[in-house]
C-alpha positions as CSV (number, residue, x, y, z in Angstrom):
1,M,-15.7,-39.4,-3.4
2,H,-18.7,-38.0,-2.1
3,A,-22.2,-38.3,-3.6
4,E,-22.8,-35.9,-6.2
5,G,-26.2,-34.9,-5.3
6,A,-25.2,-34.6,-1.9
7,R,-22.3,-32.1,-2.4
8,L,-24.5,-30.0,-4.9
9,A,-27.4,-29.8,-2.4
10,S,-25.0,-27.9,-0.1
11,I,-23.8,-25.7,-3.3
12,Q,-27.2,-24.9,-4.3
13,R,-28.0,-23.7,-0.6
14,L,-25.3,-21.5,-0.6
15,R,-26.6,-19.8,-3.6
16,G,-29.8,-19.6,-2.3
17,I,-27.9,-17.5,0.8
18,A,-25.9,-15.4,-1.7
19,A,-29.0,-14.2,-3.8
20,L,-31.1,-13.6,-0.6
21,L,-28.1,-11.7,1.0
22,V,-27.9,-9.4,-2.1
23,V,-31.8,-9.1,-2.1
24,L,-31.7,-8.1,1.4
25,V,-29.0,-5.4,1.1
26,H,-31.2,-3.9,-1.6
27,A,-34.5,-3.9,0.4
28,I,-32.3,-2.4,3.3
29,D,-31.3,0.7,1.0
30,L,-34.9,1.3,0.0
31,A,-36.1,1.0,3.4
32,D,-33.6,3.7,4.5
33,R,-35.6,5.9,2.7
34,S,-38.7,5.4,4.7
35,P,-39.8,8.4,7.1
36,D,-38.9,6.0,10.1
37,A,-35.5,5.2,8.5
38,G,-33.9,5.8,12.0
39,A,-35.4,2.6,13.0
40,L,-32.9,0.5,10.9
41,A,-29.9,1.5,12.9
42,P,-29.9,-2.1,14.5
43,L,-29.5,-3.6,11.0
44,W,-26.1,-2.0,10.4
45,L,-24.2,-5.3,10.3
46,I,-26.9,-7.3,8.4
47,N,-26.9,-4.3,5.7
48,D,-22.9,-4.1,5.8
49,L,-22.6,-7.9,5.3
50,G,-25.5,-8.3,2.5
51,A,-23.3,-6.9,0.2
52,S,-21.0,-10.1,0.5
53,G,-23.6,-12.2,-1.2
54,V,-21.9,-11.1,-4.5
55,D,-18.2,-12.3,-2.9
56,L,-19.8,-15.6,-1.9
57,F,-20.9,-16.2,-5.4
58,F,-17.4,-15.6,-6.9
59,V,-16.1,-18.0,-4.4
60,L,-19.0,-20.4,-5.7
61,S,-18.2,-20.1,-9.3
62,G,-14.6,-20.8,-8.9
63,F,-15.7,-24.0,-6.9
64,V,-18.2,-25.1,-9.6
65,M,-16.2,-24.3,-12.4
66,T,-13.4,-26.2,-11.3
67,L,-15.5,-29.4,-10.5
68,G,-16.1,-29.8,-14.2
69,L,-13.2,-28.5,-15.8
70,D,-11.8,-31.8,-16.8
71,R,-14.8,-32.1,-19.2
72,F,-13.7,-29.4,-21.3
73,T,-10.1,-30.4,-21.7
74,G,-8.7,-31.7,-25.1
75,P,-9.1,-30.2,-28.4
76,G,-11.7,-27.4,-29.0
77,G,-12.5,-28.1,-25.3
78,W,-12.3,-24.2,-24.2
79,R,-14.6,-23.4,-27.2
80,R,-17.0,-25.8,-25.6
81,F,-16.8,-24.3,-22.6
82,L,-17.0,-20.6,-23.4
83,V,-20.3,-21.7,-25.6
84,A,-21.9,-23.4,-22.7
85,R,-21.5,-20.6,-20.5
86,A,-22.6,-18.1,-23.1
87,I,-25.9,-20.3,-23.3
88,R,-26.2,-20.5,-19.6
89,I,-25.6,-16.6,-18.8
90,L,-26.6,-14.4,-22.0
91,P,-30.2,-15.3,-23.0
92,L,-31.9,-14.5,-19.8
93,F,-29.6,-11.4,-19.3
94,W,-30.2,-10.0,-22.7
95,L,-34.1,-10.8,-22.1
96,L,-34.5,-9.1,-18.7
97,N,-32.2,-6.1,-19.8
98,L,-34.6,-5.7,-22.8
99,L,-37.4,-6.0,-20.4
100,L,-36.1,-3.1,-17.9
101,I,-35.4,-0.9,-21.0
102,V,-39.1,-1.0,-21.9
103,L,-40.5,-0.9,-18.7
104,I,-38.6,2.3,-17.5
105,G,-38.7,3.7,-21.3
106,T,-35.1,5.0,-21.2
107,I,-32.6,4.3,-24.0
108,P,-29.2,3.2,-22.6
109,D,-25.9,4.6,-23.7
110,W,-24.4,2.9,-26.7
111,R,-21.5,1.6,-24.3
112,S,-23.8,0.2,-21.7
113,A,-25.6,-1.5,-24.5
114,I,-22.3,-3.3,-25.5
115,T,-21.6,-4.2,-22.2
116,A,-24.8,-5.7,-21.7
117,L,-24.2,-7.7,-25.1
118,L,-20.8,-8.9,-24.3
119,L,-20.9,-8.6,-20.3
120,L,-17.1,-7.3,-20.7
121,P,-16.9,-3.4,-21.0
122,A,-15.1,-3.6,-24.4
123,A,-16.1,-0.3,-25.5
124,D,-15.7,1.6,-22.1
125,M,-12.3,3.7,-22.8
126,R,-12.3,5.8,-19.1
127,D,-15.3,5.0,-17.2
128,F,-17.3,1.6,-16.5
129,Y,-20.6,2.0,-18.3
130,F,-23.2,-0.4,-16.3
131,P,-25.5,-2.5,-18.2
132,P,-29.0,-1.2,-17.9
133,L,-29.7,-3.9,-15.7
134,W,-27.2,-2.9,-13.1
135,V,-26.5,-5.8,-11.2
136,G,-25.1,-7.3,-14.4
137,W,-21.6,-5.4,-13.1
138,T,-20.4,-8.5,-11.3
139,L,-21.2,-10.7,-14.6
140,A,-18.2,-9.0,-16.2
141,F,-16.1,-10.6,-13.5
142,E,-17.6,-13.8,-14.1
143,A,-16.8,-13.5,-17.7
144,G,-13.3,-12.5,-17.0
145,F,-13.0,-15.5,-15.0
146,Y,-14.5,-17.7,-17.7
147,L,-11.8,-16.7,-20.3
148,M,-9.3,-17.8,-17.7
149,V,-10.9,-21.2,-17.3
150,A,-11.3,-21.5,-21.1
151,L,-7.1,-20.8,-21.2
152,A,-6.8,-23.4,-18.6
153,A,-8.5,-26.0,-20.2
154,R,-5.9,-26.1,-22.9
155,S,-3.1,-26.8,-20.4
156,A,-1.8,-30.3,-19.3
157,R,-2.9,-29.4,-15.6
158,P,-5.8,-27.2,-16.0
159,A,-6.5,-26.6,-12.2
160,V,-2.9,-25.5,-11.4
161,A,-3.1,-23.3,-14.5
162,L,-6.3,-22.0,-13.6
163,V,-4.6,-20.7,-10.1
164,A,-1.7,-19.5,-11.8
165,L,-3.7,-17.4,-14.3
166,V,-5.9,-15.8,-11.3
167,G,-2.9,-15.2,-9.5
168,A,-0.9,-13.8,-12.0
169,A,-3.9,-11.3,-13.1
170,S,-4.8,-10.3,-9.7
171,L,-1.1,-9.6,-9.1
172,A,-0.8,-7.5,-12.3
173,G,-3.6,-5.6,-11.7
174,A,-2.4,-4.5,-8.1
175,V,0.8,-3.5,-9.4
176,L,-0.2,-1.6,-12.8
177,Q,-3.6,-0.3,-11.5
178,P,-4.9,0.1,-15.1
179,S,-7.3,2.7,-15.8
180,W,-9.0,1.1,-18.8
181,P,-12.3,-0.7,-17.6
182,L,-11.6,-3.8,-19.5
183,A,-7.8,-4.3,-18.1
184,Q,-9.6,-3.1,-14.4
185,V,-12.0,-6.3,-14.8
186,L,-9.7,-8.9,-16.1
187,L,-6.8,-7.7,-14.0
188,N,-9.2,-7.1,-10.9
189,P,-7.7,-8.4,-7.3
190,I,-11.2,-9.4,-6.8
191,M,-10.4,-12.4,-9.2
192,L,-8.8,-13.9,-6.1
193,E,-12.5,-14.8,-4.9
194,F,-12.5,-17.2,-7.6
195,G,-9.3,-18.6,-7.1
196,L,-10.3,-19.1,-3.5
197,G,-13.1,-21.4,-4.9
198,V,-10.8,-23.3,-7.4
199,L,-8.5,-24.2,-4.0
200,I,-11.4,-25.4,-2.2
201,C,-12.3,-27.8,-4.9
202,L,-9.0,-29.3,-5.2
203,A,-9.0,-29.6,-1.5
204,W,-12.7,-31.3,-1.6
205,R,-11.2,-33.7,-4.0
206,R,-8.4,-34.8,-1.8
207,G,-11.0,-35.0,1.0
208,V,-11.4,-32.8,4.0
209,S,-11.7,-34.2,7.6
210,A,-15.0,-33.6,9.8
211,S,-13.0,-31.7,12.3
212,I,-11.4,-29.5,9.8
213,R,-15.0,-28.7,8.3
214,S,-16.6,-27.7,11.4
215,A,-13.5,-25.6,12.6
216,C,-13.9,-24.1,9.0
217,I,-17.7,-22.9,9.4
218,I,-16.8,-21.7,12.7
219,T,-13.9,-19.6,12.0
220,G,-15.5,-18.5,8.7
221,A,-18.5,-17.4,10.7
222,L,-16.5,-15.2,13.1
223,L,-14.5,-13.7,10.5
224,L,-17.6,-12.5,8.9
225,V,-19.2,-10.9,12.0
226,V,-16.2,-10.2,14.5
227,P,-14.0,-7.8,12.7
228,R,-16.8,-5.8,11.5
229,L,-18.1,-5.7,15.3
230,L,-14.4,-4.4,16.4
231,M,-14.2,-1.8,13.5
232,A,-18.0,-0.6,13.5
233,E,-16.5,2.8,12.9
234,V,-14.6,2.2,9.4
235,V,-17.0,2.7,6.8
236,F,-17.0,-0.2,4.0
237,S,-18.5,1.0,1.2
238,P,-20.1,-2.1,-1.1
239,E,-20.1,0.5,-3.9
240,A,-19.4,-1.2,-7.0
241,G,-17.4,1.3,-8.6
242,L,-15.0,1.0,-6.0
243,V,-14.6,-2.8,-7.2
244,I,-14.2,-2.1,-10.5
245,D,-11.4,0.3,-9.7
246,G,-9.5,-2.1,-7.6
247,T,-9.8,0.2,-4.4
248,L,-11.9,-2.1,-2.1
249,S,-10.7,-5.5,-4.1
250,F,-8.4,-6.8,-1.5
251,H,-10.2,-5.6,1.1
252,R,-13.5,-7.9,0.1
253,V,-11.2,-10.7,-0.7
254,L,-9.9,-10.4,3.0
255,F,-13.3,-9.5,4.9
256,W,-15.7,-11.3,2.6
257,G,-14.1,-13.6,0.3
258,V,-11.7,-15.7,2.7
259,P,-14.5,-16.3,5.5
260,W,-17.1,-17.5,2.6
261,A,-14.4,-19.4,1.5
262,L,-13.8,-21.2,4.8
263,I,-17.8,-21.9,5.2
264,L,-17.8,-23.1,1.6
265,T,-15.1,-25.6,2.6
266,G,-17.0,-26.6,5.8
267,A,-20.1,-27.1,3.6
268,T,-19.1,-29.1,0.9
269,G,-16.6,-31.5,2.7
270,G,-18.7,-34.1,3.9
271,A,-21.6,-36.2,2.7
272,D,-24.6,-34.0,3.1
273,R,-27.6,-36.5,3.6
274,S,-30.1,-33.7,4.1
275,H,-33.1,-33.3,1.7
276,R,-32.6,-31.5,-1.5
277,G,-36.0,-29.8,-1.1
278,G,-36.8,-26.7,1.0
279,L,-37.4,-23.0,0.2
280,L,-33.4,-22.5,0.4
281,H,-32.3,-24.9,-2.2
282,K,-35.5,-23.9,-4.5
283,L,-33.9,-20.2,-4.3
284,G,-30.3,-21.9,-4.9
285,D,-31.7,-23.3,-8.2
286,A,-33.4,-19.9,-9.0
287,S,-30.4,-17.8,-8.0
288,Y,-29.6,-16.4,-11.2
289,S,-33.3,-15.5,-12.0
290,L,-33.7,-14.0,-8.7
291,Y,-30.4,-11.9,-8.8
292,L,-31.2,-10.4,-12.1
293,S,-35.1,-9.9,-11.6
294,H,-34.8,-8.6,-8.4
295,A,-33.0,-5.6,-9.8
296,I,-36.1,-4.7,-12.3
297,L,-38.5,-4.9,-9.2
298,V,-36.4,-2.3,-7.2
299,A,-36.2,0.0,-10.0
300,L,-39.9,-0.5,-10.3
301,I,-40.8,0.4,-6.8
302,E,-38.3,2.6,-5.3
303,N,-40.4,5.5,-5.7
304,S,-43.7,4.0,-4.3
305,L,-42.0,3.0,-0.8
306,A,-41.1,6.4,0.1
307,G,-44.5,6.3,2.6
308,S,-44.0,2.7,4.0
309,G,-42.6,1.8,7.2
310,A,-39.0,0.7,7.0
311,Y,-39.2,-2.8,8.1
312,Q,-42.7,-3.1,6.3
313,A,-40.7,-2.1,3.0
314,I,-37.9,-4.8,3.9
315,V,-40.7,-7.4,4.1
316,T,-42.4,-6.2,0.9
317,V,-38.9,-6.2,-1.1
318,T,-37.7,-9.3,0.3
319,T,-41.0,-11.4,-0.4
320,A,-41.9,-9.8,-3.5
321,S,-38.3,-10.5,-5.1
322,M,-38.2,-14.1,-3.8
323,A,-41.7,-14.6,-5.5
324,L,-40.6,-12.8,-8.9
325,G,-37.0,-14.9,-8.8
326,L,-38.7,-18.1,-8.5
327,A,-41.5,-17.3,-11.1
328,T,-38.6,-16.0,-13.5
329,H,-36.9,-19.2,-13.2
330,R,-39.8,-21.5,-13.5
331,W,-41.5,-19.6,-16.3
332,V,-38.8,-17.9,-18.3
333,E,-35.3,-19.2,-17.7
334,Q,-36.3,-23.1,-17.7
335,P,-38.3,-22.9,-20.8
336,L,-35.6,-20.9,-22.4
337,A,-32.9,-23.4,-21.1
338,R,-34.9,-26.2,-22.6
339,L,-35.2,-24.3,-26.1
340,L,-31.6,-23.5,-26.2
341,R,-31.0,-27.4,-25.5
342,R,-33.0,-28.6,-28.3
343,T,-31.6,-26.2,-30.6
344,G,-28.0,-27.1,-29.5
345,D,-25.6,-30.0,-29.8
346,A,-26.9,-32.4,-27.5
347,S,-23.7,-34.6,-27.8
348,A,-21.4,-31.6,-26.6
349,P,-20.0,-32.4,-22.9
350,T,-21.8,-30.8,-20.1
351,M,-20.7,-29.2,-17.1
352,V,-21.9,-29.5,-13.4
353,D,-23.5,-26.1,-12.4
354,G,-25.1,-26.6,-9.2
355,S,-27.7,-29.6,-9.0
356,R,-27.9,-29.5,-12.9
357,R,-26.1,-29.4,-16.1
358,V,-25.0,-26.2,-18.0
359,G,-28.1,-25.2,-20.1
360,Q,-30.4,-26.6,-17.3
361,A,-29.5,-24.7,-14.4
């Protein structure tokens, strides 16, 4: 088996890439309001692919959750898993939602508040009410996948059960096409991206040859770019609502999920002897903080960049987002995690999550 540190270094760099892609697409969106926005035309492909950072996050989540799944089998394991995930995800999300509410001075709809509390749209009957920190819509799918992981942990063969659950939920959503937002999330075909991560982890455990790893990276990179170049006239909106209702879910799985899954296969297949430091690795460690906090930055400065040059706006937003994400990780997320560990059960099983453990990442 490959060294854990080497394997997880690759995962962290991919997390850094995923977070940067999301930041970049939002930076370009803001720059598109600049007087010289026409100068951004050559960046259409980068802008198009930027939203695929979310799909990369989903594939990575499937891999990492499967990596530690065996630690949560046995009596009560599913409960420990859900508690560990809640401790890892919710406190920072709640805190930054409150911060955004205070900074913009707008009281959210009660259904939006419930979505922020639970991640899942439990109170939404017709439309998905985004949490105040709007990028949290992706966490609804993460939460749905975690419920599947918890169910699979009760099985004698948890990884196989997890693949079956993801496949069944995706198929049910495609056939039933539910209108209730909670069902749209739990039965969404986008769940297949988590399933791809599960399959990659199973393949990794069996070992992937160097030639296959190289072929996967090359093929994945080509599949990310070439179809869009050949179909440049096709408008592929990354709008969240078209994923939530399932309209573009299969599209994203095919054009973004599969290529990133191939790249992940190549990146994690062999022993990675490169140094675990560097900016990209640091951004991977801070990817959750970066992903959440950059949305606050965007909300606060979106009206102040109207007179800026388009490329200046991109550089400003991207650089400021990275700085804020790293600072939030160091001064908020990590201290909060340490506090929760001190008040939690230190003897409870942990799950590998990036380069650290649950509650430490």
